[in-house]
C-alpha positions as CSV (number, residue, x, y, z in Angstrom):
1,X,-3.7,19.5,3.9
2,X,-2.0,16.4,3.3
3,X,1.5,16.7,3.2
4,X,4.5,14.7,2.2
5,X,7.6,16.8,4.0
6,X,6.0,19.6,4.3
7,X,4.8,19.5,0.9
8,X,1.2,18.3,-0.5
9,X,1.0,14.6,-1.5
10,X,1.3,14.0,-5.3
11,X,-1.0,11.7,-6.8
12,X,-1.1,10.5,-10.5
13,X,-4.8,8.6,-11.4
14,X,-4.4,5.7,-13.7
15,X,-8.0,4.2,-14.3
16,X,-10.1,4.1,-17.5
17,X,-13.4,5.3,-16.0
18,X,-13.6,8.5,-16.7
19,X,-16.4,9.0,-13.7
20,X,-14.1,6.9,-11.1
21,X,-11.4,9.7,-12.0
22,X,-13.7,12.7,-11.7
23,X,-14.8,11.2,-8.1
24,X,-11.7,10.1,-6.6
25,X,-9.8,13.5,-8.1
26,X,-12.6,15.7,-6.0
27,X,-11.9,13.6,-2.9
28,X,-8.7,14.2,-3.3
29,X,-8.5,17.8,-3.7
30,X,-11.0,17.8,-0.9
31,X,-8.4,16.7,1.4
32,X,-4.7,18.7,-0.2
33,X,-3.7,16.2,-1.8
34,X,-2.6,17.2,-5.1
35,X,-3.4,14.9,-8.4
36,X,-0.9,15.9,-11.2
37,X,-1.6,13.8,-13.8
38,X,-3.4,11.1,-15.1
39,X,-4.0,8.5,-17.5
40,X,-6.6,5.8,-19.0
41,X,-4.3,2.8,-19.7
42,X,-1.8,1.3,-18.5
43,X,1.0,1.8,-21.3
44,X,0.6,5.6,-20.5
45,X,0.1,5.0,-16.9
46,X,3.3,3.3,-16.0
47,X,5.3,5.8,-18.6
48,X,3.9,8.8,-16.3
49,X,4.6,7.7,-13.4
50,X,8.1,6.7,-13.9
51,X,8.3,9.9,-15.6
52,X,6.8,12.1,-13.2
53,X,7.9,10.5,-9.7
54,X,4.7,11.5,-7.5
55,X,4.4,10.4,-4.3
56,X,1.3,8.2,-4.8
57,X,-0.2,6.4,-7.6
58,X,-3.6,5.0,-7.6
59,X,-3.7,2.0,-10.2
60,X,-6.7,0.4,-11.4
61,X,-6.0,-3.6,-11.5
62,X,-8.3,-3.9,-15.0
63,X,-6.8,-1.5,-16.8
64,X,-6.3,-1.8,-20.9
65,X,-3.2,-2.4,-22.7
66,X,-1.0,-3.1,-19.4
67,X,-2.9,-4.4,-16.3
68,X,-2.3,-3.0,-12.6
69,X,0.2,-5.7,-11.8
70,X,2.2,-5.2,-14.5
71,X,1.9,-1.4,-14.1
72,X,3.3,-2.1,-10.5
73,X,5.8,-4.1,-11.4
74,X,7.2,-1.8,-14.3
75,X,7.3,1.2,-11.8
76,X,9.0,-0.6,-8.7
77,X,11.6,-2.5,-10.9
78,X,12.6,0.6,-12.1
79,X,13.6,2.0,-8.9
80,X,11.0,5.2,-8.9
81,X,10.4,5.9,-5.3
82,X,6.6,5.9,-6.3
83,X,4.0,4.1,-3.7
84,X,1.1,2.1,-5.7
85,X,-2.4,2.3,-4.3
86,X,-4.4,-0.7,-5.8
87,X,-8.1,-0.4,-7.1
88,X,-10.1,-3.6,-7.7
89,X,-13.5,-4.4,-9.0
90,X,-13.6,-7.6,-7.6
91,X,-12.5,-9.3,-4.5
92,X,-10.3,-11.9,-6.4
93,X,-7.7,-13.7,-4.0
94,X,-5.1,-14.5,-7.2
95,X,-5.7,-10.7,-8.3
96,X,-5.1,-9.4,-4.7
97,X,-2.2,-12.1,-4.3
98,X,-0.5,-10.6,-7.6
99,X,-0.7,-7.1,-6.7
100,X,1.0,-7.7,-3.4
101,X,3.6,-10.0,-5.0
102,X,4.1,-6.8,-7.0
103,X,4.8,-4.6,-4.8
104,X,1.9,-2.6,-4.2
105,X,1.6,-0.5,-1.2
106,X,-2.3,-0.4,-0.5
107,X,-5.3,-2.1,-1.8
108,X,-9.1,-0.6,-2.4
109,X,-12.0,-2.1,-3.4
110,X,-13.8,0.4,-5.9
111,X,-17.2,-0.1,-4.1
112,X,-15.4,1.5,-1.1
113,X,-16.6,5.2,-0.5
114,X,-14.2,7.4,-1.9
115,X,-12.7,8.2,2.1
116,X,-11.2,4.6,2.1
117,X,-8.9,5.2,-0.9
118,X,-8.0,9.2,-0.1
119,X,-6.8,7.3,3.5
120,X,-5.5,4.2,1.7
121,X,-3.1,7.2,-0.1
122,X,-2.5,9.5,3.0
123,X,-1.1,6.1,4.5
124,X,0.7,5.2,1.7
125,X,2.8,8.4,1.4
126,X,4.0,8.3,4.9
127,X,5.1,5.1,4.4
128,X,2.5,2.6,5.7
129,X,0.7,-0.3,4.3
130,X,-3.1,-0.1,4.3
131,X,-5.6,-3.3,3.1
132,X,-9.4,-2.4,2.1
133,X,-11.3,-4.4,5.1
134,X,-13.0,-6.2,2.6
135,X,-9.5,-7.3,1.0
136,X,-8.0,-7.8,4.4
137,X,-10.3,-10.1,4.9
138,X,-9.5,-12.1,1.8
139,X,-5.8,-12.3,2.9
140,X,-7.0,-13.5,6.5
141,X,-8.9,-16.4,4.8
142,X,-6.0,-17.0,2.5
143,X,-3.8,-17.2,5.0
144,X,-6.0,-18.6,7.4
145,X,-5.1,-22.2,6.7
146,X,-1.4,-22.1,7.1
147,X,-0.9,-20.2,10.0
148,X,-0.5,-23.6,12.5
149,X,2.8,-23.8,14.6
150,X,4.9,-20.9,13.6
151,X,4.4,-18.9,16.3
152,X,7.3,-20.0,18.2
153,X,9.6,-19.9,14.7
154,X,9.3,-16.4,14.8
155,X,12.6,-14.5,14.9
156,X,11.2,-10.9,16.1
157,X,10.9,-9.4,19.1
158,X,8.3,-8.5,21.4
159,X,8.0,-5.1,20.4
160,X,9.0,-5.7,16.4
161,X,5.9,-7.9,16.7
162,X,3.8,-5.1,17.9
163,X,5.3,-2.7,15.4
164,X,4.5,-5.1,12.4
165,X,0.6,-5.7,13.9
166,X,0.9,-1.5,13.3
167,X,2.4,-1.8,10.1
168,X,-0.4,-4.1,9.5
169,X,-3.3,-2.3,10.5
170,X,-2.2,0.5,8.2
171,X,-0.1,2.7,11.0
172,X,2.9,4.7,9.5
173,X,6.2,5.5,11.7
174,X,4.8,8.3,13.2
175,X,1.6,7.1,14.5
176,X,3.0,4.1,15.8
177,X,6.2,6.3,17.4
178,X,3.0,7.8,18.8
179,X,1.1,5.2,20.1
180,X,3.9,3.2,21.4
181,X,5.5,6.3,23.1
182,X,9.1,5.8,21.3
183,X,11.1,7.7,19.2
184,X,10.8,8.6,15.7
185,X,14.2,7.0,15.0
186,X,13.6,4.4,16.9
187,X,10.5,2.9,15.7
188,X,12.4,3.2,11.9
189,X,15.5,1.7,13.1
190,X,13.0,-1.1,14.5
191,X,11.4,-1.2,11.1
192,X,14.9,-1.5,9.1
193,X,15.1,-4.9,11.5
194,X,12.1,-6.1,10.8
195,X,12.8,-6.1,7.5
196,X,16.3,-7.4,7.5
197,X,15.3,-10.5,9.5
198,X,12.4,-10.9,7.5
199,X,14.2,-11.0,4.6
200,X,11.4,-8.3,3.2
201,X,11.6,-5.6,0.8
202,X,9.1,-3.5,2.3
203,X,6.8,-3.2,5.0
204,X,3.6,-4.9,3.2
205,X,5.7,-7.8,2.2
206,X,6.9,-8.2,5.9
207,X,3.4,-8.0,7.1
208,X,2.2,-10.4,5.1
209,X,4.9,-12.6,5.6
210,X,4.1,-12.6,9.1
211,X,0.1,-13.2,8.7
212,X,0.8,-16.1,6.4
213,X,3.5,-17.3,9.0
214,X,1.0,-16.6,12.1
215,X,2.7,-14.4,14.2
216,X,0.8,-11.4,14.5
């Protein structure tokens, strides 16, 4: 069972297509993830997320009423700790970067297998950042021309860069600790230092900043 702090991970689905919601609900339930609310438009979805404060909200990018970027911005601005997994129909760079800028924590393409969205929810709930491989390719293609000579300017230590690479690959703190044979508290301390040095508000922003500057 997927758990957060010993409890089942809770999710709100905000998606205007009933069949897509049903498929996601079934896939999440199969992994012990509890869907506690559903909405078919962005206005109702944002209100539901802020009121119910689930661990994760799965939000379609192309919603009626208020799109996924606006929903993400509303949730993050409210101070609600909910992680946001964005679903996108198209691999459009501007939309992906708009969602990233609004504070989304994970990104999935709808045509990918439902297991990809389940993995995104699991990683986001644990504090990690997740990019569907197709979206990661889009991100890297957009950033590829902007990574010339910034490597030497990195303010991060080799260990911090190593941790940031794992964050960009979608690993949570516990998994990073296991892979690097570090204590969980040590990893959390490194993550705090990374965010401070990069003036980043969250792990996803830190990873994208490092990608953009060619450090990872």
